[in-house]
N, C-alpha and C positions, 0 to 999 in steps of 0.2 A: 390285660385287666383294665375294670371301669370301678369306678370307686364312687361311692356317693353320699356311703354316709364318713365319720372317720372311720379307720384305722390305723390299727400301730401292729409294728412284726418285731417282742421280745427276741430275745435271748442272743448268745451269743455264735450262732450257727448260721447257715449264708441260703439266701434266698434266689433257686436257683432257674432261670429263663432260655430257651436261645432266641426267638427273640421278647425281648423286651420294648413292652407298649404297656407305659402308665397315666392311664389319666383318670384327671380329680374333677370330679364333679360337682361337685358340694363344698367338697369340706378339706380336710387336712387325712394325712399321711406322716406314719411318723417309724422309723425305721428306729430300733435299739440294735438291731444285729448287722445284719452285714447283706446287702443284693448284690444279686451275679448275673448278667448274661453269656453265654459266649457269645452275641456279638461287641460292640463296643463293652467290655467288662465295666462297672457300676459300682466300685466298693463302698459306702454310706456308712464305716466306722463311727467309733467311736470321739475322731478326731479328726480323722478327713473325706475328699472325698473328691473318689480321682477314674479320668474317664483316660482310655490306656488302653494300646495296642492290646488284643484279645492273644492269651499265648500260644501259638501251636493255629493260628486261623481259627479254621469253624468253614467258611465255606457258605456263611450265611449271606444273604440282601440286610444290608447293614445301612444301606441311604439315611433309612429313616429315624433310625437311633444316631445317628453321624448331631441329628439336630437336635438341640435341649424344644426348638418348639414341639417338637414329636413324643423328644420322651418325659420332659415336663412343663407342662401346659400354664405359662407364665401369665396369662392373661386375665387372671385375677391376686393372688399372691402367692407369695413361698418364701419361705421360710427357712437357711439354712443355719445353725451353729456354729460353736468352735469348734473350728479346724480349718482347712484349707481345698478349694477346689484346684485342680491342675486340670490343664486344654494343652490334649499332648496334639503333639504335628499330623493335624487331618481332621482334626476333632474340632465342633464349634458348639458355642450356646449361641442359644437364640433367645433374648426374651421380647415378645408381640405387643403390640399396641396398645397403650394403659394398663399392660402388667408391670408390678415390681417382684424384683425378689432383692430379699432384705438379708442378707447375710450374718446378720450379727458378727461372733469378733473370729469373721475365717479374713483368710486371705485366698484371692484370685490371681492365679498362678496361669500364666498366659504363654506356653509354650510358641517357641519359631513354627509356625505352619500352624498355627491354631486360627482360629477364626469367632471374633462375639459381634453376631449384629442384633447390635440393642438397639431396640427402636421404643423399651420402657421406660422402666425406672430401678434403678443400681443402687439399691442403697448397704452402704457395705463400714462398719465399725474397726475395718482395717485393713490393707495394703489392696494395694492393685498394683502385681506383678510383675510385668507387661516385657517378655525378652522377645516378642516380634520385631520386623525391620518396622512395618504400618501401625500404630497402632491409634484407631480408633474406635471414638465410644459415641452413639447415638442417642439418641433418648435423652434420661436426668442422670447423673451421677450424683450420687449422697452417700457426702462424707460426713458420720454421723458417729466416728467412737470417741473416745477419750483419753486417749495417748494421743502423738502429733503420728498424721497420716500423710504419708510423701504420694504424690500424683506419679504415675510411669513419667522417664525421664523420654519427650519430642512426642508425648503425646496430644492427639488433637477429641478437646471433647463439643458435642454439641451443645447441650447446659448443662452444666456443674452446681451445685450446693454444696453450700461448709459447715455444718452445722457442731462443729466438735470446738472446743475454747481451747483443747490444746493447739488445735492449727492442724495447716497442711504445710509440706516443703514441698520443696521443684528441684529434687536433684537433675534434672536437666528443663532445657528448654522446652515449653509447653503450652497448648492454644486454648481455646475456647470461641466458636463460631455464634453462640448462638446467645445466650444468658446467664451470667456469673449470678449466685445468689449468696450474700454472707447473714446470714443467720447467729453462727456462733462463730470465733475464729479468726485470726489472722493465715493469709499465704505468705511464708516466707520465699524467696526467691532465692537468697544468697546471690551468686554471682549469675542465677540466670533471669531468665525474663518470662515472662508469664503477657502471654498474646490477648487480648478481648477483643475480635470481632478482626473479620476480615471483609475486601472487596466485594461489595455485591450481598454482605451483610455484617448491618453495623453493630449488632453485637451491644448486648445491655447490660447493665451495673448496676443493682441494689438491693438495696441491706443494708448499706455500708456505713457505718457510722462506728464511735469507739469502742475499740475492741476487735471488729470486724473491717477489716483490710486490708491493701496489700502494703508487706516490709520483703520493700529492696527496690525489684527495675518491673514497672507495665510497659510494655506498647498496648493502646489503644487504637482500632481503628475509628480516623475519621469521615464519617457518610458525607455526599456530596450537597447542596442547597444552603442553608440557610440555621445555622449550629450557633446556638447557644446557650451556655449552661452547661456545659461540656463538661464530665465530671474525671477527676483521676482521680479513685479517691484511693489516695497513699500513707503512709506517715510510717515509724521508724520502729524499733519496736519493743518503744513503750508507748508511742502519742500518736494518737489518729491527727495527720497533718491536710487532711485535700488540697489541691488545686484547682477551679473551675475556670474555663477558659470561653470565653464570649468571641467571635468571629463578628468582624467585620466585612462584610461581603460576601457573598459564594461561596463556599469549596467546592473548588471543583479537585478529578484527579481521582488517587485510589491510596492515598496516607495515612498514614498515621502519626501517632505525640508519641514519645517515649518519657515516665515521669519516674520522677523518684526522688528522696529528704530523705536529711539526716540530719542529724542534733551535730551545733558546731564544738573544735576542740579545746572552744577559747574564741574571744571578739570577733568581730569580719576586719578581714583584711585591712592595714591602712589606705591602703590603694584604696577604698572603694568610699571613705570621705564617711563612713556612719563613724558613731559616736562607741568610743571605744569602748562604755559603760553604761550605756542605754541602747539593748539592743533585740531581739529576736534568736534564740539559739537554736538558728535552723538554717540552710538553706537548700533550696529545689532548686530541679534542674528536671527542661525538658524542653528535648527537641525533638524538630521536623523531621519526618519521615517525609518526604514526597506529597506535603498538604500545598497544594497550591489555588492560589486562584481566588484568595481573600486580599484584601488589602493592607486592614491592620486586625489589631486583635487586644480583648484588654484580658491581662488574668488577674483572678483572685486567690489571695495564698491564706487558708487558714493554720491558726495555733492554738498551743494550748496557753493560760494562766504559769504554768511551771515552766514556758520557753521565755517570760518575760526577764529580762535581765536589765537589774537597776531601775527597777519600774517605770519604765522608758512610758511616754507618754502618748497613745496610742493615736491620739488625734495629728500629731504629729512627724508618726511613723512614713520613714520612703523605701522607696523599693528601689533597689540596687544591681544591674544585668550585667554581669563579667563570663567577657564571650570566651574564653583562656586568656587574651595578652589586654585584655581592654574593658573598663569600664566605664558607664555611662548611667547617668541618670535614666528616671522614669518620673512621664506626668500622673500627678495623684488623682484617686480616685474614690472610692466611696471607703473610710474608712472608721471600725467597729472597735469596741475593745478584744475580739478575738481572731481578726480579720483586716488585710490590706490589698487595696483593689491599686493598678498602673491599669492607666490608658494609653490607645496608640500604638501600643507595641510592635513593627513587624520581624524582628530577628528573634529565633526562639534559643537561651543558654541557660545558665544560673542564675537563683534570685538571693538577694539578701536583703532582711528586713532590720530599719533601728532607726532611729535620732540621728539628723544629718549633724555632723561636727559644724562647728563656728567658718565660716568662712573666711580666710584669712585676713590680718590686721598687719596695715606699715604699725611698725616700730621706730624704727631709724625715719628720721626725713632725709634727703637731701642737701649739703647745704650748698651756695654762692659758690663759686669757683672764678680766683684770678691769675693769671698763669701770666710769664710772658711769651713773646713769639719764639719759638723753638724748645720751648720748656710745655714735658706733656703733662695733661689733665688730669685728675681719677674726680668722680661722683660714688658713692656710696649711698645706700639707704639696706634695710632690713625687714621680715615680715616675718610673723607667726601663723598658723593653721597646720592644720590636717586634713589628709594629707599633705609636705611641706611641696609651700607653692615655687610652682612653674617664676621666671620672672624673664619679662622684659623690655628692656629699658626705648625711648621713646625720645625724637628730639624734631621739636617745631622753629623751624628757619623760619619762621612768617606767615606758612599756608597752612597752619595747621601739626598735630603731630603724625609722625609714623612712627611706624616700631624702622627699628637698627639691624643691620644687619651688616656681616663681611665687606660689603662694594660703598655704603653709604657716605659721602660726601668725600668718595676718594676712599677709602679703606683703612680711616684712621679709628675706628672703634676697633675695642676687643672686651672679649668676657660681657657681653651686653647682656646674657644669658644669668648674670650673674647677682650678685649685693653688687658689684664692686666695678662699676663701668670705667674704664681705661679709654688716652685719648690721646693718642701720639704725635704731636708736634702738630699740636692745630694749628690753621693761617687764622690770619687775621680775620678773612672771610667769617669764620662761625663765630666768629666774637656779637656778643647776645644773643643766640642761640637759647633757645629753654628745653631739658631736662628731664624727664622724670623713668620711675621705676613700675610698672606693673605685673602683682601679681596674684596666679589666678591658682586654685584646685578648683574637682568636679562637685567641690559647694560654692566657688563664685569666686570670687577677684577684688579687690581694694590696688587704689592707687595711687602715690607717695603727691607729696607736694609736688613742683617741679623748681626747678632752679636754676639758674644763668650761670652762660658763662661769658669773662671777659678775656678775653686774646689782647696785652699792649702791644704797640709793634719798638719792635727793640732800635734806640738813638742811637746814631754815630757823629760824635764830634768831630772834629777837624781844626786844626790849631796851624798857624802859618808862622813861617820862621822869623821872626823880630829880630832889630842889635843886639849884642849886648849891652846889658847897664849891669851899672853895680848894685850894692847893697842900695836898699832909700832907697835909690830913682828911681826914676817913672819907666812907662813903656808900654807901648799899644800891642793888643796880643789881636787877633780876629780869627772865630771860633767858626768854622759854617755845620750846620748842622743836619743830619739828612733822615728824614724820619720819625714819626711821634707829629704832634699838634702845640702852635706855640699857646703861650710859651712857654718859655723853659730858662729853670736856673740852673749859676753856673756856680760852683765849692768853689 
């Protein structure tokens, strides 16, 4: 059948043909009843279109009817209104280059063994329900519904456009090799991951912004060569908070960056050295999956005004890295009211932003200590700071200050990494040494005043035996002294 003008079939009856080939030359074909062919049966009802194995066979040649390119010419435009399309095993739906299929609120159900060869544009307001082992979509798939539309699990798209304020869900990992276009709505991955770009096809992301981004886990391919302004359009359930990466040096390899962001549930960890009252209520996580060749990179993180806790001074914001066990500082780059940059980083990790907490400050200065030989000595100091600063005592033997450890001066020192330095039976040889404490945390350090140790030697006195004398009589007593420095006083 060739239709060169509008053609409408009404009623609830069936239109039947053993060899059904419909070619729309100019315009439109509307079925209000049902149409059947003895080859694959095509039921166009008020709520469904199903291609299925004909009951009882029929023996007719069906190759042309298995190909939607032959059955419905999608070189121009086809509209399929509410219902569902089911492609069963052994059958295929094919759209041509330049063609568009608009499915309204249809579900497209692809059963195991079926085939979708898609080179044009497939626009749907419902779901792609794909139970095939291989779920590959060429051309461009457009989601433009009004309720959440889920991508098929483990699907591979060429180009994908989201134009749905309700957004799209990801029941499993999926990928887009060509272009991801945001017009309206978020892609929510939950615990799954959306991959954009693959080796040999970098992948493009356009249109992201407020209300239009990836909420969850993004994996994006990093192309070889010079890579700057590499966008990671991520956010959380309510806010767009993207990251951007500038690589130094030529990128090589076939790697990816994994990125996500979440709001914090409280102040940053104290160990970060960030203020507990003035910070950005968010963390970013960026992991390197096989990206090589670069010498360093500079990340920029963007946040919204509602992320600012305690009215931080954005000109004083710093970025802190956390690699799972260790916090580290970064070099500040450009800072704006809603973004902060770090420079020259070499590894990827979690990132937090806030004003730096104050550096450590010595509160208690150590006093000079004087002891006799064989007595123990103690120096005491203290300091404030967040996180709690580490302590390192040092001593100066005249050649400069050195850190004290368990072997210094014969091992007489203990607790040299606490506020209280202990010396066990110091020798006269260490008399005159200077001692000080250095307090350090991620934000900086402070050093106490130096205190001096004086060790006095013991004085031994020996008396010689003399003649007995009477009370009030006179006698001579000879005393020999060992140790110390004259003159001595005897009482």
